[in-house]
Wavefront OBJ file of the C-alpha trace (Angstrom):
o trace
v 36.036 157.258 71.106
v 34.843 153.882 69.882
v 32.953 151.418 72.008
v 34.977 148.469 73.269
v 32.177 145.866 73.284
v 30.001 145.826 70.170
v 27.352 143.652 68.551
v 27.897 141.718 65.339
v 26.069 144.387 63.339
v 28.122 147.216 64.875
v 31.388 145.309 64.284
v 30.415 144.734 60.653
v 29.701 148.436 60.151
v 32.895 149.564 61.899
v 35.174 147.227 59.940
v 33.287 147.286 56.614
v 32.962 143.481 56.679
v 29.654 141.814 55.775
v 27.541 140.597 58.710
v 27.506 136.994 57.516
v 31.326 137.014 57.413
v 31.471 138.345 60.997
v 29.051 135.607 62.103
v 31.305 132.997 60.456
v 34.379 134.463 62.186
v 32.559 134.201 65.535
v 31.599 130.594 64.800
v 35.232 129.779 63.886
v 36.507 131.499 67.083
v 38.621 133.955 65.088
v 37.339 136.952 67.083
v 37.419 137.809 70.791
v 33.789 137.586 71.908
v 31.419 136.347 74.584
v 27.898 135.025 74.383
v 24.987 136.443 76.366
v 22.204 133.983 75.739
v 22.159 133.564 71.985
v 23.735 136.970 71.248
v 27.432 137.423 70.566
v 29.238 140.533 71.806
v 32.639 141.261 70.315
v 35.594 143.012 71.952
v 36.408 145.429 69.131
v 40.059 146.386 69.811
v 41.226 142.854 70.638
v 39.321 141.333 67.723
v 40.740 143.787 65.209
v 44.233 143.131 66.539
v 43.713 139.347 66.385
v 42.032 139.440 62.970
v 44.731 141.500 61.259
v 47.736 139.839 62.897
v 49.507 136.957 61.204
v 49.206 134.662 64.225
v 46.879 131.695 64.005
l 1 2 3 4 5 6 7 8 9 10 11 12 13 14 15 16 17 18 19 20 21 22 23 24 25 26 27 28 29 30 31 32 33 34 35 36 37 38 39 40 41 42 43 44 45 46 47 48 49 50 51 52 53 54 55 56
């Protein structure tokens, strides 16, 4: 079972996307995430669904 809320590093490892690309996607609001202080936490299942769908 995969974790639902993951860090940028964990998301990058799980999706085989470079960390700097994940950080850019967070900055462009293309992932489902929340900030805790200066750290971003990503909702993995919703972000994958949003990232790979054709909707803008």
